[in-house]
N, C-alpha and C positions, 0 to 999 in steps of 0.2 A: 633110557635111551635106546634101547632097542627100535622102539617107534620112529624114533629121528635116523636108525639107520638106515631104514627103508624108506627113506625120500631121496631123492635126486638131487634135489638142492643142496651145493655144497656147506656144511658145516661144521663149525671146531669149537672147540670151550678153549678160551687162553686161560693159563692160572698168571695173572699179574703179577701176586707176589715173587711168583717161584721163574715166573719167563721161560713158559714152559708150555708144551699144547696139550691139556689135562687128557681130551677126547675127540677122536675125528672123525668123521661117518665116511662110506667109501667112498661116495663121491666128494669129499674134500677130497683125499691122497690124490689124484690126479690135479688138486690145485695146488698142493703143496708138491709136486715131483716123486713122493713116498712109498717105498715100497710096500709099508705096513703099517700099522696104527705103532706096534710097537717102536719103531723104527724110527719115525715123526715125535713119538715121545720122549725121545732120547735129544733129539735138536737141541743147542743151547741155543738161545736168541738174543744174548749178553753181549756175546762177541762184536757185535757190527751195528749194537744201539746205542747213537747219540744221546748225552744226558736230556738233549730234551722230547726224547718220543720215549724217554723211561718217565721224565715229569709230565707227559700227554697223557699215561697210562694210568701212571697215580691218580691222576684229576678224575678222569670217567670213572676209575671208584666210587668217589665219593657222588658224582652225577645219577650213578647207580644203584647207589642208596635211595638216594628221591628218586626213585622212579625212571627217568628221563632213558634215551633212548635215541639212537645218532643213523645218521643214512650218511654214508660219507665214500668218499675213494681212497681206497690204498693203493701203496705200489709198495710187493713184497719181490723178492727176489730166489728163490726154491733154488736149490740148487746153482747157483748165479745166471736161472734163470727169469730176465722182469717181465713181473709181470702190475696190470693194474685190475683190479676187483674192485666189484661199489657194494659195499658192506652193509649189511642193518645190524648194528650190535647194539646190546642190551645185558642187563646184570642176571646172572643167573646162580644163584643157591647150591651150591654142593657142600656134602658133608659140613656144614654148620661156614663155607666159606664162599665169597663173593667172589664170582667169576666171572668173566665174559664169553657171553654167545654170540658169535660171528656167525650170519648167514650170506651168501652170497646171492646175488641179485640177476637171476638166470633170462628169466621172461622177458620177452621182448619189449613188449609194449612198456612195463615197468620201467623196464633200462634206459628204452629210450626219450620217458618222460623225464625219468629222473638225472641221467645225462644231462637233458636241454636245462635243467634247473642249475647245473654246477661246471663252473665254468674250471676247469684245469686242479691240479692237485690243490692239496693243504700245506697250506704256507703255516711250519712252526715254525719260530726260536724263544730263546729263554734268557732273561738278562735277569742281571744283581739285580737288590734294592735302589744301587746310586746308578741305573742305567743301561754297563756295561754289560757287551754283549757276552753268554755264557757258551753258548749254545744254539747251533739250528740244522735242519732237516734243509736234505740236497733241493728241495724244490724251492725253500727262501735262498739259497744260493744260489740258482739256476735261474730266479727272477731276478734279484739282486747282484750277486756276484758276491764277490769275497770283500769289498770293500766296509761291510757296514762293520762296526764297533761299537757304536752306539746308539739307543734307543732314540735320539733326537735326530738323526738322520734320516731315519722314518718315518715318525711320527712330532710333529713340532711342541704339541705340548705337554713334554716332558716335566715341568717346570715340578718344584714344591710339593703346590697343592695339586695333583695330578698324584704324585707321591702318597700322599697322606690321604685323596680319596677312596686311593686304589685300594691300601691298606683298609679303611673303614667299612667298605662295600664288598669287597674279597673280590668282585668281577665288573666291570664296568665296558660297554661298548660304543665303540665309537666309528663315526665314519670321517676319511680325509685322502689326500691325492700324496700320491710318492713318486721319487724319481725310479723309477728302476731301466734296467737295464739296454728297454724296450722304449722306454720314454716314461711322458708321465701317466700313472694310472690311479685308478681309487678304488681303494681298499677299506672292505669291514673290518677294523680291529675290535678282537675281543681278548680284555684282559685277565687273567682271574691270578690272583698274588697269591702264594703256598706258603702258608704260611710257619712249615717246619724248616725250609729250608730258604728262608727267605727272597725268596725269587718269583718271577714276574714270568710267566710264561705265556705268548702271546701269540695267538691263530689268525689269522690274514684270509681273507679271501677276496677275492679279487671283483667287484661290484661294476667294472670299468662301464659294460655293455648298457646295466638298469641305471647308472648314471647320466650316460651319456641322452639314452630316454627321457628319464627325468627333465633334463636339461632343454631339452628338443620340446616337449610337453611343457614348459614354464616358461621357453621360447615363442611357441605359437599361443598361450597365453595372452601374454604380453605384448604382440606384435602382431598387427597386423596382416592377414594372407598373402593381400594382392600385393601391396606398397612393399613391407616390410619392416615400415618403420613405427615406432610404440603407437598399439591399441589406446584405447582411453584409461581403461583397467591401469595398463602398463605406465600411461601418463600422470595418473592419479599416484602410484607409486613411488615414482620419482618423484612428482610434486610432495609428499609423506620426506621422504631422504631429504630433496633440498629444500624445504622449511626447517625440520632439525637442525641443519648444520649454519641456520643464521646469515648466510653471505647473502646480498642482495642480489637480484633475476629478475629478468624480463619473462614475461609469456607475451610471444605475437599468436594472435587470433586471426587467420585467414580465410578465409571463405570464398569461393571462387567466382569470377560473373559469371553471368550466360553458360552456365555446366549444365544448366535443365536443357538447353536450345540442343546442343552436340548429343543429346539421350534423343529426346523425338529424335532431332532429324535423323541420324547415323544409328542410333539404337544404343542399348545397354554394353554393349559388349563394346561399342569404340567411346563408352564415356570410362568403360574400366582400363581401357587405354591410356586414354587423356590422364587420368589417376595416376596411372605408373610414371605414364614422360613427368606430371609431374613434378610426382614422388622424386626421381634420379635427377630436375633440374635441382632439386631444395638443396639436393646429397653434394650436389656438385658445388654449391657456394655455400651452405656453412661450413663453417671452422670445425674443428672437430671435437671442442669442447660444447656446442649445440647439442640439444637432444628433440629430435623430430618428430610430430608423430601424426597422425589421419585418426581425426574421432570418429570418423564415419561422415557419409555422405563424398561433399567436399569441400569440410572442414581438415582446414590442419593446422597444429600450432610448433611454434616452434620456441624451447627452453634455449634462455640468454643467459651467461651468466656475467655481471655488470661488473665487481667491486665500485668503483666509484666514476667507472664510464657512462652516464645513463644514455649516453649518443650512438652508444653500440644499437640500442636495439631500435633506433629511428635508422641508423645509417642500413641495418638487416635489411628494415621494411623496405626502404628506397629500392636495395638488392632485389629482393623478392617481386618486388612488383614491377619494375623492368625485367624480370624472367616471363613474370606471366602476360607480357605486355607481346613479346614472341612468340609468332605463330609456332602453332605444334601440327607434325607431320606424321597421320596415326597410319600410315602402309595402306595406302591403296584408296585414301580416301583425302578430299581434299584439304588443303591448311586449313588450320582454325585457329582463332584468333578470340580468348578467353577474356582474361584483363580478372584483376582480383581486390578485394577491401580488406586492410589489417585493423586491429585494435589493439594497441599495448597494454599492458597494466604491468605495476612490478614489486613485488615483494620486497620488503614489509611495508611500502609507502603508501598501497593502494588496498592489501588486504595480508593478514594474518592466516590464511592457511589455503589450501589447495585449489576447495571448492569454491570459495570467493572470489579466488582469482581467476578462474577459468570465468566465471559469472560477468567479472568486469573485465576483462580483454572481451569474451562475447558482446557486453553489451558499446563498448568502443570502437568493434568493429562494426556494427551496423550504426553507428554514428557515423562509422566513413562512407556506407552505402549509400546514406541520408544528402552526405556533401557531396554525391557526384563520382563515389566507384574511384577505382583506381589510386585510391588514396589510404593513409594510416592515421588514424588514430589514437590519441593517447588517454588512456580515462580521467577524467576528470571530474572533482566535486559535484559539479553540474549533474554528469551523469549518475553519481551518488544520489542527486535528488528525485532524479529520475526512476530509479530502481526503486524507492522509496514509492515512489507514487503509481508506478506499477502494482507493486506490491499490494498497498492501500486501495487500488481498482482491482484485485483479485479477491481481497477477502468480500467487499461489498457486491458486487459483482454475483460471488454464487449467493449471492440472499436475496436478489433481483429479484425475479420471478416472484416467488416466494411472497415478497413485500407487496406487489403490484405496484411497481417501479416504473416498468417497462410500458410503450405507448405505442402508437402507430402516429405516423402521419401522412398526407398522401402528395403526390404533386404528380402534378397531368401534364400529359402529353396530349401535342397538339397536332394536329392534320392541318398545315396550310391552304390546301387545295380546297379543301372543304371548308375551313376554316371552323372547325367542333376539336372537343376535346374527347378522342376514342379507348383514353385508357389512363388510368393512374397508378402511377407508382408509389409500393406502400414503402416507406423507410422505419426504421426502426430508431426511438430515440429511449435514453435513458435520466433518467432527471431523479436524483438521490439524495433524500431528505439534507444529507450530511456533506456530501461531496457536490449539490448542484447537479447544471448540466453538466452529461459527456458525451462529447464528441463520437458518435460511434466508431470512425477513422481509429480512434483510442480502443474501445472494448470489444471490438470484435476479433481483434486478433489476439484479445487476452481471450474470450472466448473461444475461440477456438485452439487456444493453448492448452485450457482448464480442460478440456473437454466437455465443456458446455453448450459448444456450439445448435449440435443436433435440438437437444428441449428447449432453448433460445427460437432455433429456427420452425420448431413444432410450436410452437407457441404464436408464435409470427404466423404460422399461416392457418392454423386454429382462428385468431381471433382476426385474420383479412377476411376469412371465410365467412365469420359469423358478420360483419360488417356490411359482408356484399346480401346477406339474406338478411340484415335490418333494411337496409332502405329500399329492397325490393318489398318485405312486407308494408313497409313504412308509406313508401313515394312509389310504389307501381313502377320501380326503374333497374332495371339492370348500370349498372357502374363495373365495367370491366375492372381490375383491380390483376399489377404487376408483382410478384413476389420473390426475393432475391434467393437464392440458394446458395449454400459454402459447400465447397468439397467432400466436406464431412458428410454432408446429409443426402449427395449422388452415389447411395448405397442400391444395390438389387430391391429391396425390399418400397421405398422409396415410392413406385406405382401405385403398388398395391395402397397404399398408409394413403397418399391424397384420394386416391378413386374415392375412398371410405370416408373419410374427409367431404369430400363432394354428397358419399349420398346424405349420411350425417345432416348437412344445413339442405340439403334438396335444389343443390347449385347446378346449372349446363354446365359442362368440361370450358365452354371456350368462353367464358368469366374470366379463367383464369389464365394468367400469361409466367409463365417459371425463367427467371432471369440466372443464368451464371456467367459467369468473366470465363473468357476466352482461353486463360493461363489453366484455369478449372479442368475447362472441357479437354486442352490439351495433355493435361497432366496423365490421364485415362482413356486416351481418345475409343482404344476398344471395350471397355468396360463402359463407360458413358453416354457411346454409341446405345448401347441394347436399351440402357435404360432413358436415354431420351426418344427412343423409336416406342418403347408402351406405353411412355407418356404422352407422346404423340396420338397411338392410337388409340388411346381414351378421352380424343380431342382437344387435348392441353397445347396452348401454345407457348411457343418453347424461343426465346430470346439470348441472343450473345452480346453479352456487355462488356464494355471496353473495350472492343475491337479495333485492331490493329497494336494491340500491345503485347500477344502471344505468340505470335510467328506461326499463326497457323496460313493455310495455304486454300486457293478454288477447291484442288481436290479434293481436302480434310473437310468444307462446310457442304458440297458436293453429295456427300456421304449423309449427313444427320438429316435430321427431319427440323428445322429451324425454319420458321416463321418472320422473327425482327432479327436485326445486328442493331447493335448502340453504337456507333461511331464515336469513342471515346475524346474526353472534353482534349486533351493534349494537342489534336488535331485541330479542334477549333478556336480556341485559343491563341496558336500560332497562325491561324489561318494556312493552313499547310492544305493550298486549292491542287496541289497534283494528286495527293494523298487522297483527299477527299473526291475529287475527280473519279483517280478509280475506284473506289470504292464505292458510288454511287452505281458505275458502269456494272462493276462487279455484282450489286446486289439487285438490278435491273437483269441483271442475263442469269440470274440464280430464281429468279421469281420471287423476292425476299421482301420486306418492305425493310428501310433504313431511318434509322432519325438519330438526328446529333443529341448528342447530352451538352449540358454545360451552358447553351446560348444565353448571354449577360446581353448584346448590346447588338443596335441595332445595323452595325456593320459586321458584326459575327453572321446575322440572318442575313444579308443584303447578299454576300458572299454564298452562305449554303445555298440561298434560293437559287443564285446562277449558278452555281454545278447542278443544279436539280437535285437537290434535298429539299424537300419538300413535308418531312414530322420534323420536330423540334421539343425541345423538353431540357427548361431552366427557367433561371430568375427572368428574364424578360417576359417569358409569359407569366410566372407564376412562381411565390417559392410552395414549398413544401405546406399544404393545409391539414386542421385537426380534420374530425369528422364535421365536427358542428360550425365549424368555417365553411365548410362545403355544399353545408345541410342550406349557411345561413345564406350563402350568397343566389343560394335557387340552381345551385351546379352549373351555373355559367362564370365564364372566365372574364373579367373585363383585364384587358391590361394596355401597356402602353404601343401596342401593334395590332390592340382589333378585340375583339369581344370571340369569346370561343364559347358555345356551351355544350354542354353534355349530349353526345351524338346517342339519340333516340332508334 
């Protein structure tokens, strides 16, 4: 004890069995307002000690025997003076008897840290084994008042099973909400069954701040930070719950139309504001029993309880589409109009789990887009067949390169003014021994979705360059070829890789034209421009395919190292003369070559010539030909509108 006497930290030893202070150092006398240790040792602490405090102290003895220690706030009233002290309490064996060593925490840093971890005073109460209140400390009464007389008033699970479990395990910890004098609060309940007295000691710790933080984190984990709607994870959890309940409900899957146009023209911040406006409109029109989610990008879902009212999903889809047609005001920007397409799938009619329900609603949405947008489509068995077809194609496409099932054909581009073929476009074909000939329009999007397009694109490039080298060696001819690029291929390492391929095949760069769509180019104008500039610096020609469908402008085109633009077939088929005339004039002003693709009739050819378009590609000149067919005709194309030899 002599060594402890020298410490400035107040220390005392409390004899729990006899309820008096066995020893205290000089620093502790000040805490207890005592003149001497003798006077402090004579004090009787049983006079104002409630049964719950007595039970709590007796419980500490058992905890000390197990070697446990505690850090707790205590309230003491020496000589009627109210004090709060933060204590480290532990067991100490003196003269063969276990007592309680109390050390006050005076270190400022430690006190600050511990105080931050503890919220309020310890609430303690004592119940009999039937759940009737026996005693409570004043902090319990300060929190709950004097109205509490049964355990069930603050803890709901006080049934027979609870009491049986408590007797069996001696101690049980749980969390829950209780109504206090200041409203609903979260508590950690620590129950200890006191066998000797057949009573239940309950201590409560207010964990409201932590619980609210957890709930906030859970909300953020399940909700989209931009719109406040459920995110994909939140939707999946909701689908799990709804599927487990077994009730019929519909999932509406909506994709916005022309959203990319807003991002490209006004920036991503404007796109974000548009998504917020869309979410607000959906919240306004949707009833309270439906759940809204944003899956990411411009995709939204609505979970609609149905019962026997299947029409409710279609009615809500109509309302949603009507809202998407109304112009949106984006604060300082011109009003924009977007539209949307919606797919509908119903549980359990169309799918028996959340994943498949999303997949089928998504499929129905794409069907709606193909039907002309601004409409909805219900999932049907035919769409299921399409899904099965897609899965089958994926299975075989993954092995198509290794099995040698891919090949190239070559479609000539004709210069009408000079009556020559000045280039051929290399087109990919897939002929599966199991599936037969598969259209590129069907398997190219799948290759992009599966991440195979880079490998396939690399195969196309190597094969096309090898074919040019073969024709040079065999016939002494330079046959310019155009190769299509997917957006996934337009990366920073593309120029270096293409240069390496040209070197390996000993080919001059001007024999290669790279075609990429206007939409791909506009998706990353800055990054794409750098890649195209490096390719152009190598001497490679750049062509913009499907021109007129990607909302580019003259200013954008003027910034890019482009040599050729290809007028999309949709303008040729409809003979959209104003667009054709404007495109011809724009190409001339920029010094670009213009070629119209998909020309099939003499009427189309005459109209194009009248508007000043002198280069065409399409069935009117020639269908795509194999290398053998090109060689067999001596690289001279005989067509209904004339004979066109390869330019030499």
